[in-house]
DOBATI-128673 format. One record per atom (N, C-alpha, C): x, y, z; residue in one letter. Coordinates in steps of 0.1 Angstrom, whole numbers, plus 5000, padded with zeros to 4 digits. Layout:
XYZA/...
END
This chain:
698088023375X/696988073367X/696487953357X/695187933356X/694787823347X/694287883333X/693987793325X/693587833311X/692387933311X/691387903319X/690287983319X/690588133323X/691288143334X/691788263340X/692588353330X/693488283323X/694288343312X/693388393301X/692488313296X/691588343285X/690688463288X/690388483300X/689388593304X/690188733305X/691488733305X/692188853305X/692188923291X/692689043291X/692789123279X/694189173277X/694689173265X/695989233263X/696089383265X/697289423269X/697489573272X/698689603263X/698789723259X/699989773251X/701189763260X/702189703255X/703489683263X/704689723254X/705589793260X/706789833253X/707889833263X/709089783260X/710289783268X/710489653276X/711689623278X/712189503283X/711589473297X/711189573304X/710589553317X/709389473317X/708789463306X/707489373304X/707789233300X/709089203297X/709489073292X/709388973305X/708788853303X/708588753313X/709888683315X/710188653328X/711288563331X/710988423326X/712088343324X/711988213319X/711088133329X/711288153342X/710488083352X/708988113351X/708688243349X/707288283348X/706688223335X/707388233325X/706888183312X/706688023313X/707487953319X/707387813321X/706087783330X/705887863341X/704687853349X/703487873341X/703387983333X/702288003325X/701987903315X/702987853309X/702987753298X/702187623304X/702287593317X/701687483323X/700187483320X/699587603318X/698087613316X/697687593301X/698687583292X/698487573278X/698787443272X/697887353271X/698187213266X/698787213253X/699987153251X/700487133238X/701387253233X/701387363240X/702187473236X/703687453240X/704587503233X/705987493236X/706687623236X/707787643244X/708487763243X/709587743233X/709687843224X/710787843214X/711887943219X/712787983209X/713788083212X/713188213218X/712188263212X/711688393216X/710188393214X/709488273214X/708088263212X/707488143220X/706188143220X/705488023223X/704687973211X/704587843209X/703987803196X/703287663198X/702387643189X/701687513189X/701187493175X/701187363170X/700587333157X/699287263160X/698287323153X/696887263154X/696587193141X/695887083143X/695586993131X/694086993129X/693786973116X/692286983111X/692086873101X/690886843097X/690586743088X/690886783073X/690886913071X/691086953057X/691487103057X/691687163046X/692187293044X/691187393048X/689887373045X/688787473048X/688687483063X/688787383071X/688687393085X/689887473091X/691087433086X/692287513090X/692087663086X/691587693075X/691387833071X/690387903080X/689287833083X/688287893092X/688887923106X/689687833110X/690387863123X/691187983122X/691987993112X/692888113110X/692088233110X/690988243103X/689988353102X/689488393116X/689088293124X/688588323137X/689688363146X/690888313145X/691988353152X/692388493149X/692288533136X/692588673132X/691688773138X/690388733140X/689488823147X/689788843161X/690188743168X/690688743182X/691888833183X/692788813174X/694088893174X/693789043172X/692889073163X/692489223161X/691889273174X/690989193180X/690289243192X/691289263203X/692389193204X/693389203214X/694489293210X/694589333197X/695689413191X/696989343195X/696989203193X/698189123195X/698189013185X/699089023176X/698988933164X/700088823163X/699688703160X/700688593160X/701288583146X/702388513145X/702888463132X/702088333129X/701688313117X/700888193113X/701488133102X/701387993101X/701787923090X/700687823087X/699987843076X/698787763072X/699087673061X/698687543063X/698787443052X/697587353053X/697587253044X/696487163043X/696287083056X/695287113064X/694987043076X/695787083089X/696487203088X/697287233099X/697487393099X/697787433111X/698087573114X/699087583125X/700287643122X/701187663133X/701087813137X/700887823151X/700587953157X/701787993166X/702388103163X/703488153172X/703188293178X/703288303191X/703188433197X/704488473203X/704788603202X/705888673209X/705588823208X/706288893217X/705889043218X/707189113214X/707189153201X/708389223196X/708789343203X/707789423209X/708089543215X/708789523229X/708789403234X/709489373246X/710689293244X/710789243232X/712089163229X/711989023233X/710788963235X/710588823239X/709088793243X/708888723253X/707588683257X/707088783268X/705788803266X/705088893276X/703788813280X/703088873289X/701888823293X/700888813282X/700888913273X/699988913261X/700088783253X/701288733252X/701488603244X/700588503250X/700588483264X/699988373271X/698488403271X/698088523272X/696588553271X/695988513257X/696688553247X/696288523234X/696288373231X/697388303235X/697488153234X/696288083241X/695888133252X/694788083260X/693488103252X/693288223246X/692088243238X/692088153226X/693188123220X/693288033208X/692887893214X/693387853225X/692987723230X/691487703232X/690887813238X/689387813239X/688687803225X/689287873215X/688687873202X/688787733196X/689987673198X/690187533192X/689387423199X/688987453212X/688087353219X/686687363214X/686387473207X/685187513202X/683887503203X/
END
C-alpha cells in the first residue's frame, strides 16, 4: 500500500489485541511513510519548521485531522519542531489507524 492509498482511508473504532498489527505488517506499511520510525509501541516522526508559529499551525491542522478520524497522536511541540507519535492504546500497540493517520499527516506536511 502506498502513501496515497493509506491517506485516503478512514480510521475505524478498534478494541482488542486482534486488531494489533504484526511486526511484519507494520514494517510493510512503514515503507509508505517517509521518515517515520517504529518505536517500542508507536510510530513516530519529527517534523521541522522555520519557526514556532509554523510548528504551531501544523499542530493545529493535525489536531483537526485527529478529531475527524477520532484517532489522536501524542505530540511534542517546540520551537521549529513537532514530534508526532501514533499508537492505538485500545489494541495495545500498532493498528491500521496509526498508519492511516500518519499518512494523512504526511499529506498535510507536504502541503
